[in-house]
BAGU-436816 format. One line per field, with one value per atom (N, C-alpha, C): atom name; z, x, y; residue in three letters; residue number from 1. Coordinates in steps of 0.001 Angstrom, whole numbers, plus 500000, padded with zeros to 6 digits. Example, Ala and Ser with C-alpha at 12.3 -4.5 7.8 and 13.67 -1.06 7.14 Angstrom:
2
name: (N/CA/C/N/CA/C) $
Z: (507800/507800/507800/507080/507140/507870) $
X: (513190/512300/513200/512850/513670/512900) $
Y: (494310/495500/496700/497750/498940/500030) $
resn: (Ala/Ala/Ala/Ser/Ser/Ser) $
resi: (1/1/1/2/2/2) $
REM end
This chain:
212
name: (N/CA/C/N/CA/C/N/CA/C/N/CA/C/N/CA/C/N/CA/C/N/CA/C/N/CA/C/N/CA/C/N/CA/C/N/CA/C/N/CA/C/N/CA/C/N/CA/C/N/CA/C/N/CA/C/N/CA/C/N/CA/C/N/CA/C/N/CA/C/N/CA/C/N/CA/C/N/CA/C/N/CA/C/N/CA/C/N/CA/C/N/CA/C/N/CA/C/N/CA/C/N/CA/C/N/CA/C/N/CA/C/N/CA/C/N/CA/C/N/CA/C/N/CA/C/N/CA/C/N/CA/C/N/CA/C/N/CA/C/N/CA/C/N/CA/C/N/CA/C/N/CA/C/N/CA/C/N/CA/C/N/CA/C/N/CA/C/N/CA/C/N/CA/C/N/CA/C/N/CA/C/N/CA/C/N/CA/C/N/CA/C/N/CA/C/N/CA/C/N/CA/C/N/CA/C/N/CA/C/N/CA/C/N/CA/C/N/CA/C/N/CA/C/N/CA/C/N/CA/C/N/CA/C/N/CA/C/N/CA/C/N/CA/C/N/CA/C/N/CA/C/N/CA/C/N/CA/C/N/CA/C/N/CA/C/N/CA/C/N/CA/C/N/CA/C/N/CA/C/N/CA/C/N/CA/C/N/CA/C/N/CA/C/N/CA/C/N/CA/C/N/CA/C/N/CA/C/N/CA/C/N/CA/C/N/CA/C/N/CA/C/N/CA/C/N/CA/C/N/CA/C/N/CA/C/N/CA/C/N/CA/C/N/CA/C/N/CA/C/N/CA/C/N/CA/C/N/CA/C/N/CA/C/N/CA/C/N/CA/C/N/CA/C/N/CA/C/N/CA/C/N/CA/C/N/CA/C/N/CA/C/N/CA/C/N/CA/C/N/CA/C/N/CA/C/N/CA/C/N/CA/C/N/CA/C/N/CA/C/N/CA/C/N/CA/C/N/CA/C/N/CA/C/N/CA/C/N/CA/C/N/CA/C/N/CA/C/N/CA/C/N/CA/C/N/CA/C/N/CA/C/N/CA/C/N/CA/C/N/CA/C/N/CA/C/N/CA/C/N/CA/C/N/CA/C/N/CA/C/N/CA/C/N/CA/C/N/CA/C/N/CA/C/N/CA/C/N/CA/C/N/CA/C/N/CA/C/N/CA/C/N/CA/C/N/CA/C/N/CA/C/N/CA/C/N/CA/C/N/CA/C/N/CA/C/N/CA/C/N/CA/C/N/CA/C/N/CA/C/N/CA/C/N/CA/C/N/CA/C/N/CA/C/N/CA/C/N/CA/C/N/CA/C/N/CA/C/N/CA/C/N/CA/C/N/CA/C/N/CA/C/N/CA/C/N/CA/C/N/CA/C/N/CA/C/N/CA/C/N/CA/C/N/CA/C/N/CA/C/N/CA/C/N/CA/C/N/CA/C/N/CA/C/N/CA/C/N/CA/C/N/CA/C/N/CA/C/N/CA/C/N/CA/C/N/CA/C/N/CA/C/N/CA/C/N/CA/C/N/CA/C/N/CA/C/N/CA/C/N/CA/C/N/CA/C/N/CA/C/N/CA/C/N/CA/C/N/CA/C/N/CA/C/N/CA/C/N/CA/C/N/CA/C/N/CA/C/N/CA/C/N/CA/C/N/CA/C/N/CA/C) $
Z: (057276/057492/057899/058911/059303/058160/057256/056182/055215/054954/054103/054705/056009/056739/056683/056867/056782/055431/054370/053000/052751/053313/053138/053795/054991/055743/055058/054502/053744/052455/051774/050560/050946/052026/052443/052814/053473/053843/052606/051575/050390/049675/049670/049052/049772/051146/051943/051600/051534/051231/049822/048854/047486/047476/048288/048334/048953/050015/050645/049657/048995/047984/046845/046447/045383/045814/047135/047601/047824/048268/048430/047098/046057/044741/044129/044370/043852/044562/045918/046615/046110/045827/045324/044012/043106/041825/041876/042777/042979/043505/044420/044924/043831/043002/041909/040902/040599/039655/040144/041475/042077/042052/042364/042359/040944/039958/038545/038092/038475/038093/038682/039968/040647/040064/039750/039197/037839/037045/035708/035805/036736/036929/037511/038512/039064/037994/037078/036003/035219/034927/034120/034950/036212/037018/037102/037262/037283/035955/034876/033505/033387/033891/033827/034612/035813/036600/036062/035226/034639/033418/032823/031583/031782/031015/031199/030786/031460/031082/029973/029022/027940/028270/028244/028593/027314/026987/025761/026052/025001/025124/025858/026811/027516/028599/028813/029814/030998/032178/033370/033511/034350/034588/035225/036122/036764/035688/034793/033789/032773/032498/031529/032137/033408/034041/034112/034161/034229/032790/031784/030435/029851/030207/029619/029955/029025/029311/030233/031330/032313/031704/031587/031094/032275/033460/034637/035510/036206/037041/038450/039393/040791/041654/042827/043829/045166/045768/047094/046983/045942/045794/045276/045087/044555/043068/042350/040950/040708/039686/039322/037920/037765/036465/036169/034944/034484/033822/034273/033716/033676/032451/032260/033033/032916/033508/034988/035553/036973/037100/038068/038422/039559/039509/040549/041085/042356/043040/043302/043037/043288/043750/044510/045060/046469/047181/048528/048556/049254/049200/050675/050937/052258/052000/051872/051465/052187/053525/054361/053962/053308/052860/051360/050647/049149/048572/049265/048707/048195/047005/046386/045609/045840/045342/044870/043681/043271/044152/044217/045060/044158/044075/043293/043990/043150/043710/044690/044410/045210/045277/046465/046593/046010/045615/045224/045318/045473/045487/044248/043062/041829/041777/042190/042162/043119/044268/045286/044741/043706/043164/042307/042012/041299/042211/042981/043798/044986/045991/047098/046618/047376/046989/048142/047858/048887/049482/050752/051489/052007/052407/052885/052986/053099/053383/052213/052505/051524/052113/051192/051719/052423/051766/052256/053597/053815/055097/056160/055874/056793/057450/056612/057073/056025/055154/054128/054671/054249/054689/053448/053395/052174/052560/051785/051960/050975/051454/050561/050854/049817/049960/050782/051418/052289/051424/050202/049423/049943/049698/050186/049903/048552/048164/047993/048645/048850/050241/051097/052382/053519/053220/054283/055128/054518/055280/056272/056164/057061/058468/058656/060056/060876/060212/060955/061013/060583/060631/062003/062343/063699/063694/064862/065108/064613/063865/063436/061924/061377/060004/059043/058096/057075/056079/055789/054826/053937/052618/051708/050775/050421/049462/048363/047143/046026/045274/045206/044547/043020/042213/040848/040412/041372/041026/041240/041672/041926/043260/044176/045553/046436/047151/048137/049521/050090/051457/052400/053460/054317/055612/055975/057196/057925/059141/059848/060698/060865/061576/063068/063523/064920/065799/065169/065865/064902/065438/064756/065650/065050/065875/065120/065843/065235/065512/064396/064474/063843/064335/063770/062570/061572/060373/060591/061732/062036/062549/062887/063457/062326/061513/060333/060827/061702/062151/062911/063678/064322/063329/062225/061175/060434/060187/059330/059984/061176/061853/063037/063016/064156/065288/066453/067654/068544/069641/070624/071112/070963/071373/070247/069113/067926/067340/067012/066428/065089/064037/062695/061644/060465/059328/058106/058166/057124/057700/057156/057648/056475/056623/055652/056405/055802/056526/055512/056193/055461/056426/055863/056718/057571/058757/059547/058945/059375/058924/059291/058245/058514/058088/057989/057516/058427/059710/060730/061167/061066/061589/060615/060929/060090/060935/060284/060887/060314/061139/060738/061143/060158/060399/060390/061586/061694/061452/060688/060385/060620/061071/061297/060231/059755/058751/059434/058848/059391/058647/057615/056825/056901/058022/058105/058382) $
X: (252525/252489/251077/250431/249104/248098/248283/247423/247482/248659/248861/248243/248393/247737/246235/245779/244339/243736/244449/244023/244102/245172/245242/244091/243778/242689/241333/241124/239950/239852/240993/240995/240698/241334/241099/239642/239073/237619/236740/237047/236279/236441/237575/237856/237068/237031/236307/234769/234277/232864/232544/233429/233253/233278/234177/234271/232991/232476/231310/230105/230015/228952/229049/230236/230444/230075/230416/230068/228580/227905/226482/225772/226333/225742/225883/227103/227292/226394/226249/225335/223929/223431/222124/221980/222974/222959/222990/223819/223949/222607/221989/220693/219638/219606/218636/218949/220216/220608/220233/220497/220176/218622/217806/216397/215908/216415/216054/216423/217658/218103/217259/216914/216057/214603/214121/212775/212698/213753/213771/213712/214505/214507/213152/212630/211370/210265/210226/209249/209354/210571/210827/210381/210673/210254/208747/208072/206622/206024/206634/206147/206315/207450/207665/206670/206336/205312/203929/203660/202339/202136/203197/203074/202315/201253/200470/201213/200948/201563/200732/201377/200708/200340/199038/198534/197874/198425/197926/196613/195771/194447/194609/193821/193795/194869/195559/196647/196341/196616/196364/197473/197330/198298/199538/199396/200536/201359/200641/201333/202039/201404/202022/203331/203278/204512/205627/205207/206254/206856/205940/206344/207176/206978/207735/209268/210058/211524/211732/212424/212619/213497/212947/213747/214438/214145/214740/215461/216474/217182/216675/217250/216881/218024/217788/218828/218190/218691/218089/216631/216160/214683/213952/214616/213912/214128/213016/213172/213920/214777/215564/215320/215260/215091/216326/216818/217993/217600/218160/217801/219092/219493/220629/221904/222223/223420/223437/222219/222083/220896/221032/219944/219113/217827/216952/215951/215683/214775/213480/213153/211927/212057/211101/211254/210690/211207/210747/209932/208821/207949/207555/207615/207139/206013/204834/203713/203544/203797/203582/204495/205601/206491/206632/205828/205819/207128/207794/209028/208977/209491/209530/210852/211647/212924/213190/213726/214178/215285/215345/216403/217210/218464/219348/219593/219869/220167/221376/222312/223564/224013/224341/224821/226235/226571/227981/228041/229249/229337/228859/229188/228649/227084/226628/225170/224382/224986/224246/224073/224770/224578/223251/222745/221506/220328/220571/219443/220027/219224/219630/219910/220634/221057/220945/220672/220636/222038/222111/223336/223544/222386/222427/220977/220845/219551/218612/217361/216318/214940/213983/212599/212036/212150/211537/212159/213409/214025/213807/213074/212774/214041/215103/216302/216977/216122/216686/217237/218391/219105/219409/218967/219110/219897/220949/221787/221361/221394/221071/221902/222125/222879/222035/222747/222143/221603/221167/220499/219176/218860/217589/216338/216375/215239/215638/216648/216959/216671/217726/217456/217673/217951/218070/216826/215622/214370/214043/214710/214365/214729/215730/216231/215149/214082/213023/211706/211639/210396/210089/208794/208302/208047/208096/207734/206267/205988/204649/204396/205371/205256/205251/204354/204198/205317/205908/206957/206542/206645/206186/207410/207428/208371/207696/207749/207106/208227/208112/209157/208827/209672/209515/208540/207891/206802/205464/205542/204371/203765/204469/203985/204439/203434/203724/203941/205077/205400/205176/204431/204002/204863/205319/206140/205720/206182/206056/207284/207689/208960/208799/209794/209774/210844/211930/212989/214009/214818/215973/217168/218300/219515/220725/221750/222962/224055/224589/225710/226994/228099/229417/229660/230507/230834/231337/231908/232561/231512/230310/229273/228480/229202/228516/227616/228051/227141/225930/226066/224931/223953/224484/223543/222779/223407/222813/222342/222753/222328/221410/220261/219369/219794/219865/220254/219033/219130/218030/217511/216241/215639/215455/216163/215965/214601/213976/212616/212638/213079/213032/213062/212431/212432/212963/213138/213662/214441/215575/216449/216784/216583/217039/218115/219211/220214/221019/221552/222275/223275/224159/225107/224387/224917/224504/225060/224615/225139/226621/227462/228936/229534/228764/229225/230019/230010/230875/230291/228929/228244/227101/226336/225241/223902/222899/221574/220733/220340/219564/218082/217244/215764/215291/214837/214390/212865/212407/210989/210584/209369/208754/207737/207600/206578/205192/204255/202875/201952/202396/201552/201963/202571/203027/201818) $
Y: (526098/524679/524265/525015/524712/524751/525800/526012/524779/524274/523125/521912/521709/520572/520626/521845/522059/521705/522143/521822/520322/519635/518221/517512/517915/517268/517424/518633/518913/518016/517833/517069/515606/515106/513743/513505/514523/514451/514328/515173/515163/513775/513220/511940/510830/510904/509965/509996/511306/511416/510915/511164/510684/509178/508581/507131/506544/507128/506658/506752/507856/508077/507001/506726/505726/504370/504047/502720/502567/503650/503636/503437/504145/504034/502663/502022/500677/499671/499878/498912/499037/500193/500406/499729/499929/499344/497814/497240/495806/495220/495929/495411/495333/496432/496455/495328/495077/494051/492745/492471/491173/490882/491944/491824/491497/492160/491957/490538/490089/488755/487630/487784/486832/486784/487968/488034/487356/487510/486888/485399/484826/483352/482892/483656/483244/483179/484121/484111/482849/482424/481212/479991/479922/478839/478710/479819/479807/479408/479832/479337/477850/477317/475861/475098/475629/474972/475012/476066/476178/475370/474858/474098/472794/472544/471317/470099/469024/467721/467137/466482/465817/464393/464112/462758/462150/461010/460307/459648/459508/458799/457464/457172/455949/455814/456934/456913/457787/457284/458112/459133/460152/461174/460550/459586/458915/458129/457410/456607/457547/458692/459611/460110/460525/461053/459967/458731/457593/457340/457496/457152/458241/459557/460605/460513/460901/460977/462221/462011/463119/464209/465448/466559/467202/466720/467365/466346/466769/465815/465905/465165/465274/465447/466156/466373/465992/464878/464440/464303/463740/463498/464698/465827/467043/467217/467480/467708/469050/468965/470168/470687/471999/472608/473475/473356/474109/475423/476529/477793/478665/479076/480036/479616/478323/477897/477340/477396/476978/476070/475093/474169/474831/474668/475183/474140/474206/473152/473800/475050/475646/477092/477585/478980/479117/479998/480310/481570/481566/482753/483146/484464/485010/485992/485570/486495/487804/487738/488976/490128/489827/490954/490983/490239/490195/489761/488752/488288/486873/486695/485368/485287/484180/484044/482622/482434/481091/480558/479233/478625/477675/477848/477008/475686/474648/473295/473273/474105/474155/475627/476089/477478/477563/478795/479129/480713/481243/482647/483344/482882/483471/483348/482145/481920/482865/483150/483923/485341/485826/487138/487127/485915/485818/485381/484379/483815/483014/482781/481908/480539/479757/478330/477381/476155/475147/474911/475010/474802/473413/472786/471435/470912/469564/468989/468962/468529/468434/468757/468927/469123/467913/466746/465570/465142/465434/465103/466118/467204/468251/468834/469046/469662/470532/471096/471945/473267/473648/474839/475687/476878/477729/478962/479244/480419/481532/482787/483804/485063/485866/487106/488102/489076/490091/491261/491001/492059/492482/493715/494330/493471/492944/492112/490627/490239/488848/488446/488119/487643/488657/489903/490872/491046/490994/491140/490064/488850/487795/488026/488941/489300/489931/490413/491180/490443/489155/488424/487907/488019/487594/486113/485489/484118/483943/482919/482693/483156/483888/484346/483169/483219/482130/482234/480966/480833/479611/479817/478755/478343/477127/476642/475870/476296/475600/474846/473565/472761/472663/472038/472001/470865/470221/469309/470009/471328/472066/471932/471196/471009/472273/472752/473806/473253/473552/473150/474370/474134/475242/475225/476376/476577/477809/477913/479227/479358/480645/481001/480517/479786/479296/480084/480548/481195/481918/482719/483269/483257/482983/482948/483379/483937/484403/483340/482920/481886/482382/481929/482256/481429/481999/481212/479814/479583/478306/477265/477742/476847/476125/475469/474826/473671/472876/471801/472313/473358/473959/474464/475025/475568/474460/473305/472337/471051/470802/469478/469786/469119/469286/468390/469023/468272/468188/467508/467313/468724/468906/470145/471154/470978/471917/471674/472794/472748/473489/472869/473475/472396/472705/471818/472527/473875/474691/475822/476124/477217/478124/479410/480385/481268/481421/482227/483168/484261/485277/485865/486767/487458/488541/488705/489881/491173/492292/493547/493589/493870/493880/492532/491509/490184/489378/489702/489010/487711/487560/486392/486038/485020/484560/484573/485113/485080/483971/482997/481855/481940/481950/481935/480508/480065/478672/478587/477613/477507/476019/475826/474519/474239/473003/472733/472548/473094/473067/472137/471496/470606/469160/468772/467368/466443) $
resn: (Met/Met/Met/Lys/Lys/Lys/Ser/Ser/Ser/Lys/Lys/Lys/Leu/Leu/Leu/Gly/Gly/Gly/Thr/Thr/Thr/Leu/Leu/Leu/Phe/Phe/Phe/Ile/Ile/Ile/Ala/Ala/Ala/Leu/Leu/Leu/Gly/Gly/Gly/Val/Val/Val/Leu/Leu/Leu/Ala/Ala/Ala/Leu/Leu/Leu/Leu/Leu/Leu/Gly/Gly/Gly/Ala/Ala/Ala/Ala/Ala/Ala/Gly/Gly/Gly/Leu/Leu/Leu/Phe/Phe/Phe/Gly/Gly/Gly/Tyr/Tyr/Tyr/Asn/Asn/Asn/Gln/Gln/Gln/Trp/Trp/Trp/Asp/Asp/Asp/Asn/Asn/Asn/Ala/Ala/Ala/Arg/Arg/Arg/Ala/Ala/Ala/Glu/Glu/Glu/Lys/Lys/Lys/Ala/Ala/Ala/Ala/Ala/Ala/Asp/Asp/Asp/Ala/Ala/Ala/Val/Val/Val/Leu/Leu/Leu/Asn/Asn/Asn/Gln/Gln/Gln/Leu/Leu/Leu/Glu/Glu/Glu/Glu/Glu/Glu/Thr/Thr/Thr/Leu/Leu/Leu/Glu/Glu/Glu/Gln/Gln/Gln/Pro/Pro/Pro/Lys/Lys/Lys/Thr/Thr/Thr/Ile/Ile/Ile/Leu/Leu/Leu/Pro/Pro/Pro/Gly/Gly/Gly/Glu/Glu/Glu/Ser/Ser/Ser/Glu/Glu/Glu/Ala/Ala/Ala/Glu/Glu/Glu/Ser/Ser/Ser/Ala/Ala/Ala/Thr/Thr/Thr/Ala/Ala/Ala/Glu/Glu/Glu/Glu/Glu/Glu/Pro/Pro/Pro/Ala/Ala/Ala/Glu/Glu/Glu/Glu/Glu/Glu/Glu/Glu/Glu/Ala/Ala/Ala/Asp/Asp/Asp/Gly/Gly/Gly/Met/Met/Met/Thr/Thr/Thr/Val/Val/Val/Thr/Thr/Thr/Phe/Phe/Phe/Ile/Ile/Ile/Asp/Asp/Asp/Gly/Gly/Gly/Tyr/Tyr/Tyr/Asp/Asp/Asp/Tyr/Tyr/Tyr/Ile/Ile/Ile/Gly/Gly/Gly/Tyr/Tyr/Tyr/Val/Val/Val/Ser/Ser/Ser/Ile/Ile/Ile/Pro/Pro/Pro/Ser/Ser/Ser/Ile/Ile/Ile/Gly/Gly/Gly/Leu/Leu/Leu/Ala/Ala/Ala/Leu/Leu/Leu/Pro/Pro/Pro/Val/Val/Val/Met/Met/Met/Lys/Lys/Lys/Gln/Gln/Gln/Trp/Trp/Trp/Ser/Ser/Ser/Tyr/Tyr/Tyr/Pro/Pro/Pro/Gly/Gly/Gly/Leu/Leu/Leu/Lys/Lys/Lys/Ile/Ile/Ile/Ala/Ala/Ala/Pro/Pro/Pro/Gly/Gly/Gly/Arg/Arg/Arg/Tyr/Tyr/Tyr/Ala/Ala/Ala/Gly/Gly/Gly/Ser/Ser/Ser/Leu/Leu/Leu/Ala/Ala/Ala/Ala/Ala/Ala/Asp/Asp/Asp/Asp/Asp/Asp/Leu/Leu/Leu/Val/Val/Val/Val/Val/Val/Ala/Ala/Ala/Gly/Gly/Gly/His/His/His/Asn/Asn/Asn/Tyr/Tyr/Tyr/Ala/Ala/Ala/Arg/Arg/Arg/His/His/His/Phe/Phe/Phe/Ser/Ser/Ser/Pro/Pro/Pro/Ile/Ile/Ile/Lys/Lys/Lys/His/His/His/Leu/Leu/Leu/Ala/Ala/Ala/Val/Val/Val/Gly/Gly/Gly/Thr/Thr/Thr/Glu/Glu/Glu/Val/Val/Val/Leu/Leu/Leu/Phe/Phe/Phe/Val/Val/Val/Asp/Asp/Asp/Met/Met/Met/Asp/Asp/Asp/Gly/Gly/Gly/Lys/Lys/Lys/Thr/Thr/Thr/Trp/Trp/Trp/His/His/His/Tyr/Tyr/Tyr/Glu/Glu/Glu/Val/Val/Val/Ser/Ser/Ser/Ala/Ala/Ala/Gly/Gly/Gly/Glu/Glu/Glu/Ile/Ile/Ile/Leu/Leu/Leu/Gln/Gln/Gln/Pro/Pro/Pro/Thr/Thr/Thr/Gln/Gln/Gln/Ile/Ile/Ile/Glu/Glu/Glu/Lys/Lys/Lys/Met/Met/Met/Thr/Thr/Thr/Val/Val/Val/Lys/Lys/Lys/Ser/Ser/Ser/Ser/Ser/Ser/Gly/Gly/Gly/Asp/Asp/Asp/Asp/Asp/Asp/Trp/Trp/Trp/Asp/Asp/Asp/Leu/Leu/Leu/Thr/Thr/Thr/Leu/Leu/Leu/Phe/Phe/Phe/Thr/Thr/Thr/Cys/Cys/Cys/Thr/Thr/Thr/Thr/Thr/Thr/Gly/Gly/Gly/Gly/Gly/Gly/Gln/Gln/Gln/Ala/Ala/Ala/Arg/Arg/Arg/Tyr/Tyr/Tyr/Ala/Ala/Ala/Leu/Leu/Leu/Arg/Arg/Arg/Cys/Cys/Cys/Val/Val/Val/Arg/Arg/Arg/Thr/Thr/Thr/Asp/Asp/Asp/Lys/Lys/Lys) $
resi: (1/1/1/2/2/2/3/3/3/4/4/4/5/5/5/6/6/6/7/7/7/8/8/8/9/9/9/10/10/10/11/11/11/12/12/12/13/13/13/14/14/14/15/15/15/16/16/16/17/17/17/18/18/18/19/19/19/20/20/20/21/21/21/22/22/22/23/23/23/24/24/24/25/25/25/26/26/26/27/27/27/28/28/28/29/29/29/30/30/30/31/31/31/32/32/32/33/33/33/34/34/34/35/35/35/36/36/36/37/37/37/38/38/38/39/39/39/40/40/40/41/41/41/42/42/42/43/43/43/44/44/44/45/45/45/46/46/46/47/47/47/48/48/48/49/49/49/50/50/50/51/51/51/52/52/52/53/53/53/54/54/54/55/55/55/56/56/56/57/57/57/58/58/58/59/59/59/60/60/60/61/61/61/62/62/62/63/63/63/64/64/64/65/65/65/66/66/66/67/67/67/68/68/68/69/69/69/70/70/70/71/71/71/72/72/72/73/73/73/74/74/74/75/75/75/76/76/76/77/77/77/78/78/78/79/79/79/80/80/80/81/81/81/82/82/82/83/83/83/84/84/84/85/85/85/86/86/86/87/87/87/88/88/88/89/89/89/90/90/90/91/91/91/92/92/92/93/93/93/94/94/94/95/95/95/96/96/96/97/97/97/98/98/98/99/99/99/100/100/100/101/101/101/102/102/102/103/103/103/104/104/104/105/105/105/106/106/106/107/107/107/108/108/108/109/109/109/110/110/110/111/111/111/112/112/112/113/113/113/114/114/114/115/115/115/116/116/116/117/117/117/118/118/118/119/119/119/120/120/120/121/121/121/122/122/122/123/123/123/124/124/124/125/125/125/126/126/126/127/127/127/128/128/128/129/129/129/130/130/130/131/131/131/132/132/132/133/133/133/134/134/134/135/135/135/136/136/136/137/137/137/138/138/138/139/139/139/140/140/140/141/141/141/142/142/142/143/143/143/144/144/144/145/145/145/146/146/146/147/147/147/148/148/148/149/149/149/150/150/150/151/151/151/152/152/152/153/153/153/154/154/154/155/155/155/156/156/156/157/157/157/158/158/158/159/159/159/160/160/160/161/161/161/162/162/162/163/163/163/164/164/164/165/165/165/166/166/166/167/167/167/168/168/168/169/169/169/170/170/170/171/171/171/172/172/172/173/173/173/174/174/174/175/175/175/176/176/176/177/177/177/178/178/178/179/179/179/180/180/180/181/181/181/182/182/182/183/183/183/184/184/184/185/185/185/186/186/186/187/187/187/188/188/188/189/189/189/190/190/190/191/191/191/192/192/192/193/193/193/194/194/194/195/195/195/196/196/196/197/197/197/198/198/198/199/199/199/200/200/200/201/201/201/202/202/202/203/203/203/204/204/204/205/205/205/206/206/206/207/207/207/208/208/208/209/209/209/210/210/210/211/211/211/212/212/212) $
REM end
């Protein structure tokens, strides 16, 4: 009887190890897939931003922009570009860690598997909140950024918005208003957030704009 129990425990242990190895392998594959998907979109966004605007003879750049039929929509005053089934408002960049990620017009669970998405707010209102998956090359690194770290947001009009990290805080999933609404004493103009390890809470990286 003891021999059979010992064999059973060994078999269960082996199955547990195989399961852990399988989960680790899947996570590594999913991280690599997410990084590749975001990079592909980022390349297309950068190509869009680099395309020169056509200006007719005798027309100023401002007049040309007004005369052209808009190929892009807007979301809360932000120009939107459509790529592979999703709308994007630009990309966020953290130069010190070599991270650059496209940002969707609106977050969704399927969308987060490709890129971060706008959760609330806008750039012009200084209350943009962006949600991102906890992938190794998505928003996982933001949990380790120091106060003062430079954060950039390039919108689809080609304007670069400059920020620096002002604080980081852990919020519960139910604290939606705390995540998105600035109250008295709050000092932030941009928030990037992701799940904590284990997914039980949310880590919010608060940033203040430095080019006001």
